[in-house]
N, C-alpha and C positions, 0 to 999 in steps of 0.2 A: 810341580805337582803337589809337593808337601805344603808349599805356601798357600795354594788354593784350598787344600783340605783344612788347614788350621785357620783359614779365614772364612770358612763356610759356617756362618753363625747358626743357621737352621740345623745343620748336622751336629754341631757342638752342643746346642741346646738340648737336642734329643738325647745325645750320649750322656750329657751331664745328668739329665733326669733319670735315665736308665741306671747310671752308676749310683746315684743317691738312693734309688729304689732298692738296688741290690744290697747296699750298705745298711739300709734301714731294716731289712728283713730279719737278721738275727735278733736285734733288740726287740722288735715287734713280737717275734716268736717267744722271746723270754717273758715279755709282759703277759702274753696269752697263756703260756704253759708253765712258767716258772723255772725253766731250764734253758741253757744256751744250746743252740743247734747251729754251729758254724757252717754246716752244709747249705744253709739257705743263702749264703753269699753267692753260690753258683747255681742255685736252684731256679726252676721255672715257675714254681708256685709260691704262695705266701703273700703277706701284706707288706708293702703295697705291690700291686701288679707292675712289674718292670716293663711288660709289653705295653700296657696302657701309658705308663710314664714316658717311654721312648717315643711312641707314636704321637701322643698329645704334645709333648715337648717339641718334637720336630715340626708338627703341624702349626703350633703357635709361632715357632721360629720362622717358618715359611710365611705365615700371615703377616708377621711384623716386618719381614724383609721385602716380600713381593706384593703385599697388600691383600686385604680380605676379599677383594674383587678379582684376584688373579686366578686364572685357570689352574695354575700349579697348586694353589691353596685348595681349590675344589677337589682335585684328584687326591691331595693329601688327606682331606676330610673323609673322602670315600674309602681310602685304604685304611685309615685309622678306624673307621666304623667296622670294617671287616675284621681287623685284628682284634678289636675289643669284643666283638661278637664271638669270635673264635675262642678267645681267652676265657670268656665267661660262660660260653655255651657248649660248643663242641668239645673242647679240651676238658672242661669240667665234667661232662658226661663220661668221657673216656676214663677219667680218674675214678668216677663212681663205679664204672664197670670193672676196673682193675681192683678196686677195693672188694667188690663182691666175689670176683674170681679168686682173689687171695683167700677169702673166707672159705669158699668152696674147697680149694686145694687143701687148706689147713684141716678142715673138718672131714673130708672124704678120703684124703690120701695120706693122712698122717701115719708114719711107720712104714710106708711102702717105698721101694727104691726108685721113686720118681723125683725128678728135680724139684727142689723146694724153693727155687729162685722166685722171689716175689716180683710182681709187676709194680711199676712206679704208680703210686696213687695220687701224688701231688702234681697233676698235669695242668689243671686249669685253676681258675680263680672264682671266689665267691663274688657276688655283686659288690660287697663292701670293699674287698681287695681291689676290684676294678675301679671303684670310685676313688679309693686312695691313690691309685696310679694316675687317674685322670687329674685329680687335684694337684698331685705332685708335679705332673707335666705342665699344667697351667702356671703354677707358681714359679717353677724353674724357668719356663719360657718368658714370663713377665720380668722376673728379676734379671735374667741373663740379658734381655734386651735393654733394661734400664741401666745396667751397670757396665755391660761389655759391648752390646750391639749398637 
């Protein structure tokens, strides 16, 4: 089983893209805000989108292994599109809602004995973060295939 897992180049391509995206988040956040936030190493939001990188890297790995005319590639593209839409659309809106609710709680309930636990606001990605993840996934997929696959 382990030999099969470590020889699954499509999976390893996607995981490599995901890991690189996670590692790149703190430096990208530093460039954006001028301070280090190591929480981004394990965060769902930020630049580049690790969701997009994972899915695009895996999809490119599948395409290069099984072929662009493969039904497996077709389903990978469909799932990738859903994940990217969710990362940039639905989860982004949920983050905006959390931000507004946190403002309401802060303004309306300050000083009251009500839980002040804030909602997570970094849930989704901006279009630029998604494009960064897509780009990273494509680059990792191509490089992985050229040098390892």
